[in-house]
N, CA, C and O atoms as a printed pandas DataFrame, in Angstrom:
     atom_number atom_name residue_name chain_id  residue_number  x_coord  y_coord  z_coord
0              1         N          MET        A               1   -9.138   24.987    9.568
1              2        CA          MET        A               1   -7.844   24.503    9.268
2              3         C          MET        A               1   -8.688   22.899    8.404
3              4         O          MET        A               1   -9.782   22.343    8.502
4              5         N          ALA        A               2   -7.287   22.654    7.512
5              6        CA          ALA        A               2   -7.794   21.077    6.555
6              7         C          ALA        A               2   -7.395   20.009    7.118
7              8         O          ALA        A               2   -6.671   20.019    8.113
8              9         N          ASN        A               3   -7.788   19.034    6.588
9             10        CA          ASN        A               3   -8.041   17.594    7.037
10            11         C          ASN        A               3   -6.532   16.728    6.340
11            12         O          ASN        A               3   -6.251   16.424    5.180
12            13         N          LEU        A               4   -5.680   16.503    7.842
13            14        CA          LEU        A               4   -4.247   15.806    7.514
14            15         C          LEU        A               4   -4.966   14.369    6.946
15            16         O          LEU        A               4   -6.118   14.045    7.231
16            17         N          TYR        A               5   -3.961   13.502    6.005
17            18        CA          TYR        A               5   -4.168   12.162    6.003
18            19         C          TYR        A               5   -2.978   11.436    6.080
19            20         O          TYR        A               5   -2.026   12.214    6.140
20            21         N          LYS        A               6   -2.647   10.282    6.103
21            22        CA          LYS        A               6   -1.009    9.600    5.732
22            23         C          LYS        A               6   -1.044    9.178    5.087
23            24         O          LYS        A               6   -2.188    8.725    5.062
24            25         N          ILE        A               7   -0.464    8.817    4.167
25            26        CA          ILE        A               7   -0.764    7.644    2.639
26            27         C          ILE        A               7   -1.843    6.465    3.236
27            28         O          ILE        A               7   -2.932    6.013    2.881
28            29         N          GLU        A               8   -0.442    6.135    4.877
29            30        CA          GLU        A               8   -1.015    4.523    5.221
30            31         C          GLU        A               8   -2.393    4.726    5.438
31            32         O          GLU        A               8   -3.022    3.685    5.626
32            33         N          ASP        A               9   -2.955    5.643    5.461
33            34        CA          ASP        A               9   -4.632    5.447    6.447
34            35         C          ASP        A               9   -5.388    5.117    5.346
35            36         O          ASP        A               9   -6.326    4.324    5.267
36            37         N          LEU        A              10   -4.935    5.737    4.594
37            38        CA          LEU        A              10   -5.731    6.019    2.753
38            39         C          LEU        A              10   -5.810    4.851    2.444
39            40         O          LEU        A              10   -6.873    4.458    1.964
40            41         N          LEU        A              11   -4.870    4.070    2.596
41            42        CA          LEU        A              11   -4.257    2.778    1.889
42            43         C          LEU        A              11   -5.456    1.603    2.130
43            44         O          LEU        A              11   -6.083    0.809    1.428
44            45         N          ILE        A              12   -5.353    2.155    4.190
45            46        CA          ILE        A              12   -6.042    1.087    4.733
46            47         C          ILE        A              12   -7.430    0.530    4.254
47            48         O          ILE        A              12   -8.217    1.237    3.626
48            49         N          GLY        A              13   -7.729   -0.997    4.641
49            50        CA          GLY        A              13   -9.613   -0.613    3.651
50            51         C          GLY        A              13   -9.815   -0.819    1.840
51            52         O          GLY        A              13  -10.843   -1.310    1.373
52            53         N          LYS        A              14   -8.646   -0.350    0.974
53            54        CA          LYS        A              14   -9.343   -0.174   -0.086
54            55         C          LYS        A              14   -8.588   -2.205   -0.105
55            56         O          LYS        A              14   -7.945   -3.025    0.552
56            57         N          THR        A              15   -9.516   -1.928   -1.725
57            58        CA          THR        A              15   -9.218   -3.748   -1.977
58            59         C          THR        A              15   -7.870   -3.352   -2.844
59            60         O          THR        A              15   -7.638   -2.402   -3.592
60            61         N          TYR        A              16   -7.052   -4.529   -2.409
61            62        CA          TYR        A              16   -6.085   -5.276   -3.186
62            63         C          TYR        A              16   -5.897   -6.643   -3.690
63            64         O          TYR        A              16   -5.924   -7.780   -3.219
64            65         N          ASN        A              17   -5.588   -5.794   -5.447
65            66        CA          ASN        A              17   -6.076   -6.865   -6.380
66            67         C          ASN        A              17   -5.392   -7.280   -7.302
67            68         O          ASN        A              17   -5.377   -6.315   -8.066
68            69         N          SER        A              18   -4.465   -8.530   -8.027
69            70        CA          SER        A              18   -3.424   -8.603   -8.471
70            71         C          SER        A              18   -3.243  -10.503   -8.955
71            72         O          SER        A              18   -3.493  -11.215   -7.983
72            73         N          LYS        A              19   -3.031  -10.956   -9.685
73            74        CA          LYS        A              19   -3.134  -12.122  -10.213
74            75         C          LYS        A              19   -2.981  -13.296   -9.744
75            76         O          LYS        A              19   -3.138  -14.375  -10.315
76            77         N          THR        A              20   -2.490  -12.939   -8.070
77            78        CA          THR        A              20   -1.864  -14.159   -7.130
78            79         C          THR        A              20   -3.657  -13.623   -5.794
79            80         O          THR        A              20   -4.681  -14.304   -5.851
80            81         N          LEU        A              21   -3.561  -12.672   -5.050
81            82        CA          LEU        A              21   -3.867  -12.124   -4.445
82            83         C          LEU        A              21   -4.758  -11.270   -4.494
83            84         O          LEU        A              21   -4.673  -10.455   -5.413
84            85         N          THR        A              22   -6.113  -11.139   -3.362
85            86        CA          THR        A              22   -6.859  -10.569   -3.959
86            87         C          THR        A              22   -7.959  -10.425   -2.466
87            88         O          THR        A              22   -8.727  -11.299   -2.066
88            89         N          GLY        A              23   -7.704   -8.880   -1.774
89            90        CA          GLY        A              23   -8.504   -8.752   -0.335
90            91         C          GLY        A              23   -8.214   -7.708   -0.268
91            92         O          GLY        A              23   -7.388   -7.098   -0.947
92            93         N          GLU        A              24   -9.123   -7.212    0.908
93            94        CA          GLU        A              24   -8.504   -6.257    1.624
94            95         C          GLU        A              24   -6.931   -5.528    2.620
95            96         O          GLU        A              24   -6.395   -5.990    3.627
96            97         N          ILE        A              25   -6.716   -4.758    2.127
97            98        CA          ILE        A              25   -5.350   -3.933    2.823
98            99         C          ILE        A              25   -5.551   -3.462    3.935
99           100         O          ILE        A              25   -6.206   -2.426    4.053
100          101         N          VAL        A              26   -4.893   -4.295    5.293
101          102        CA          VAL        A              26   -5.453   -4.085    6.753
102          103         C          VAL        A              26   -4.264   -3.397    7.427
103          104         O          VAL        A              26   -4.595   -3.035    8.556
104          105         N          SER        A              27   -2.848   -3.054    7.100
105          106        CA          SER        A              27   -1.886   -2.183    7.031
106          107         C          SER        A              27   -1.311   -2.050    6.148
107          108         O          SER        A              27   -1.152   -2.883    5.256
108          109         N          ALA        A              28   -0.741   -0.642    6.224
109          110        CA          ALA        A              28    0.589   -0.233    5.159
110          111         C          ALA        A              28    1.399    0.920    6.051
111          112         O          ALA        A              28    1.093    1.826    6.826
112          113         N          GLU        A              29    2.086    0.596    5.729
113          114        CA          GLU        A              29    3.758    1.181    6.322
114          115         C          GLU        A              29    4.526    1.437    5.431
115          116         O          GLU        A              29    4.239    0.690    4.496
116          117         N          LYS        A              30    5.827    2.434    5.024
117          118        CA          LYS        A              30    6.781    3.125    3.943
118          119         C          LYS        A              30    7.512    2.080    4.256
119          120         O          LYS        A              30    7.933    1.641    5.326
120          121         N          ASP        A              31    7.624    1.653    2.847
121          122        CA          ASP        A              31    8.901    0.574    2.883
122          123         C          ASP        A              31    9.895    1.394    2.541
123          124         O          ASP        A              31    9.558    2.218    1.690
124          125         N          ASN        A              32   11.316    1.478    3.008
125          126        CA          ASN        A              32   12.271    2.374    3.248
126          127         C          ASN        A              32   13.363    1.211    1.942
127          128         O          ASN        A              32   14.422    1.738    1.600
128          129         N          ARG        A              33   13.240    0.624    1.688
129          130        CA          ARG        A              33   14.167   -1.021    1.144
130          131         C          ARG        A              33   13.893   -0.152   -0.334
131          132         O          ARG        A              33   12.818    0.430   -0.483
132          133         N          ALA        A              34   14.877   -0.117   -1.331
133          134        CA          ALA        A              34   15.411    0.166   -2.185
134          135         C          ALA        A              34   14.739   -0.355   -3.500
135          136         O          ALA        A              34   15.344   -1.095   -4.276
136          137         N          VAL        A              35   13.010    0.217   -3.781
137          138        CA          VAL        A              35   12.450   -0.606   -4.317
138          139         C          VAL        A              35   11.844    1.320   -4.897
139          140         O          VAL        A              35   11.351    2.303   -4.345
140          141         N          TRP        A              36   12.386    0.844   -6.568
141          142        CA          TRP        A              36   11.924    2.242   -7.309
142          143         C          TRP        A              36   10.830    1.885   -8.380
143          144         O          TRP        A              36   10.517    0.721   -8.631
144          145         N          TYR        A              37   10.388    2.757   -8.866
145          146        CA          TYR        A              37    8.883    2.499   -9.679
146          147         C          TYR        A              37    8.987    3.552  -10.582
147          148         O          TYR        A              37    8.648    3.411  -11.757
148          149         N          GLY        A              38    9.521    4.821  -10.040
149          150        CA          GLY        A              38    9.561    5.475  -11.242
150          151         C          GLY        A              38    9.846    7.076  -10.357
151          152         O          GLY        A              38   10.081    7.087   -9.149
152          153         N          ASP        A              39    9.785    8.146  -11.062
153          154        CA          ASP        A              39    9.527   10.124  -10.432
154          155         C          ASP        A              39    8.486    9.530   -9.946
155          156         O          ASP        A              39    7.794    8.576  -10.302
156          157         N          ASN        A              40    8.487   10.612   -8.632
157          158        CA          ASN        A              40    6.741   10.662   -7.898
158          159         C          ASN        A              40    6.514    9.885   -6.980
159          160         O          ASN        A              40    5.650   10.451   -6.310
160          161         N          THR        A              41    6.798    8.735   -6.430
161          162        CA          THR        A              41    6.592    7.214   -5.955
162          163         C          THR        A              41    7.016    7.027   -4.925
163          164         O          THR        A              41    8.211    7.277   -4.771
164          165         N          GLU        A              42    6.419    6.634   -4.051
165          166        CA          GLU        A              42    6.779    6.238   -2.962
166          167         C          GLU        A              42    6.863    4.540   -3.308
167          168         O          GLU        A              42    6.850    4.196   -4.490
168          169         N          SER        A              43    6.947    3.532   -2.245
169          170        CA          SER        A              43    7.113    2.175   -2.343
170          171         C          SER        A              43    6.391    2.075   -0.514
171          172         O          SER        A              43    7.127    2.389    0.422
172          173         N          TYR        A              44    5.234    1.706   -0.311
173          174        CA          TYR        A              44    4.860    0.729    0.769
174          175         C          TYR        A              44    4.552   -0.053    1.062
175          176         O          TYR        A              44    3.743   -0.601    0.313
176          177         N          LEU        A              45    4.901   -0.749    2.330
177          178        CA          LEU        A              45    4.590   -2.340    2.780
178          179         C          LEU        A              45    3.281   -2.717    2.926
179          180         O          LEU        A              45    3.063   -2.580    4.130
180          181         N          VAL        A              46    2.218   -3.139    2.357
181          182        CA          VAL        A              46    1.037   -3.621    2.584
182          183         C          VAL        A              46    0.849   -5.017    2.548
183          184         O          VAL        A              46    1.039   -5.925    1.739
184          185         N          GLU        A              47    0.279   -4.851    4.035
185          186        CA          GLU        A              47   -0.857   -6.559    4.503
186          187         C          GLU        A              47   -1.916   -7.007    3.760
187          188         O          GLU        A              47   -2.732   -6.169    3.377
188          189         N          VAL        A              48   -2.083   -8.280    3.450
189          190        CA          VAL        A              48   -3.860   -7.660    2.720
190          191         C          VAL        A              48   -3.813   -9.227    3.501
191          192         O          VAL        A              48   -3.021  -10.067    3.928
192          193         N          ASN        A              49   -5.038   -8.988    3.369
193          194        CA          ASN        A              49   -6.171   -9.706    4.651
194          195         C          ASN        A              49   -6.223  -11.390    3.377
195          196         O          ASN        A              49   -6.327  -11.264    2.156
196          197         N          SER        A              50   -6.134  -12.593    4.003
197          198        CA          SER        A              50   -6.507  -13.509    2.489
198          199         C          SER        A              50   -6.769  -14.586    3.047
199          200         O          SER        A              50   -6.395  -14.925    4.169
200          201         N          ILE        A              51   -7.375  -15.143    2.362
201          202        CA          ILE        A              51   -8.417  -16.155    3.201
202          203         C          ILE        A              51   -7.685  -17.059    3.694
203          204         O          ILE        A              51   -8.002  -17.458    4.814
204          205         N          TYR        A              52   -6.420  -17.696    2.989
205          206        CA          TYR        A              52   -6.213  -18.347    4.170
206          207         C          TYR        A              52   -4.945  -18.298    5.571
207          208         O          TYR        A              52   -4.783  -18.879    6.644
208          209         N          ARG        A              53   -4.141  -17.080    4.648
209          210        CA          ARG        A              53   -3.190  -16.208    5.776
210          211         C          ARG        A              53   -3.239  -15.133    5.885
211          212         O          ARG        A              53   -4.360  -14.867    5.451
212          213         N          ASN        A              54   -2.617  -13.902    6.291
213          214        CA          ASN        A              54   -2.344  -12.078    6.299
214          215         C          ASN        A              54   -1.654  -12.496    5.376
215          216         O          ASN        A              54   -1.065  -13.522    5.718
216          217         N          LYS        A              55   -1.227  -11.881    3.332
217          218        CA          LYS        A              55    0.058  -11.835    2.935
218          219         C          LYS        A              55    0.839  -10.574    2.320
219          220         O          LYS        A              55    0.310   -9.859    1.470
220          221         N          TRP        A              56    1.681  -10.429    2.637
221          222        CA          TRP        A              56    2.585   -8.884    2.136
222          223         C          TRP        A              56    2.879   -8.942    1.309
223          224         O          TRP        A              56    3.494   -9.868    0.782
224          225         N          ARG        A              57    2.253   -7.105    0.507
225          226        CA          ARG        A              57    2.809   -7.157   -0.762
226          227         C          ARG        A              57    3.474   -5.460   -1.223
227          228         O          ARG        A              57    2.885   -4.570   -0.611
228          229         N          THR        A              58    4.560   -4.965   -2.169
229          230        CA          THR        A              58    5.129   -3.809   -2.165
230          231         C          THR        A              58    4.364   -3.742   -3.409
231          232         O          THR        A              58    4.350   -4.423   -4.435
232          233         N          VAL        A              59    3.366   -2.114   -2.766
233          234        CA          VAL        A              59    2.897   -1.103   -3.165
234          235         C          VAL        A              59    3.601    0.265   -4.324
235          236         O          VAL        A              59    4.455    0.989   -3.811
236          237         N          ALA        A              60    3.305    0.472   -5.445
237          238        CA          ALA        A              60    3.458    2.470   -5.111
238          239         C          ALA        A              60    2.529    2.966   -5.115
239          240         O          ALA        A              60    1.408    2.586   -5.455
240          241         N          VAL        A              61    2.974    4.091   -4.646
241          242        CA          VAL        A              61    2.164    5.442   -4.110
242          243         C          VAL        A              61    2.380    6.302   -5.128
243          244         O          VAL        A              61    3.584    6.555   -5.094
244          245         N          LYS        A              62    1.804    6.962   -6.126
245          246        CA          LYS        A              62    2.369    8.559   -6.532
246          247         C          LYS        A              62    2.128    9.417   -5.824
247          248         O          LYS        A              62    0.933    9.502   -5.541
248          249         N          VAL        A              63    3.338   10.762   -5.005
249          250        CA          VAL        A              63    3.119   11.241   -4.481
250          251         C          VAL        A              63    3.692   12.646   -4.675
251          252         O          VAL        A              63    4.200   13.308   -3.769
252          253         N          GLY        A              64    3.526   13.133   -6.277
253          254        CA          GLY        A              64    3.158   14.244   -7.407
254          255         C          GLY        A              64    3.380   14.579   -8.438
255          256         O          GLY        A              64    2.490   13.976   -9.038
256          257         N          GLU        A              65    4.014   15.215   -9.318
257          258        CA          GLU        A              65    2.605   15.317  -11.150
258          259         C          GLU        A              65    4.616   15.077  -11.841
259          260         O          GLU        A              65    4.851   15.017  -13.048
């Protein structure tokens, strides 16, 4: 039997890096708002551990070809 992973679990612990924020992703949840990044993608709302306080960002995850 194969291991089954949820995307949320795979995002947690990864480094988030942008122009305005760098930190570790400490939580993630599927974002059902109307955020569109392209075909075969889903959006996730991630909480990033920051120096002063945690911040939230939306990221795109490719889920197919």
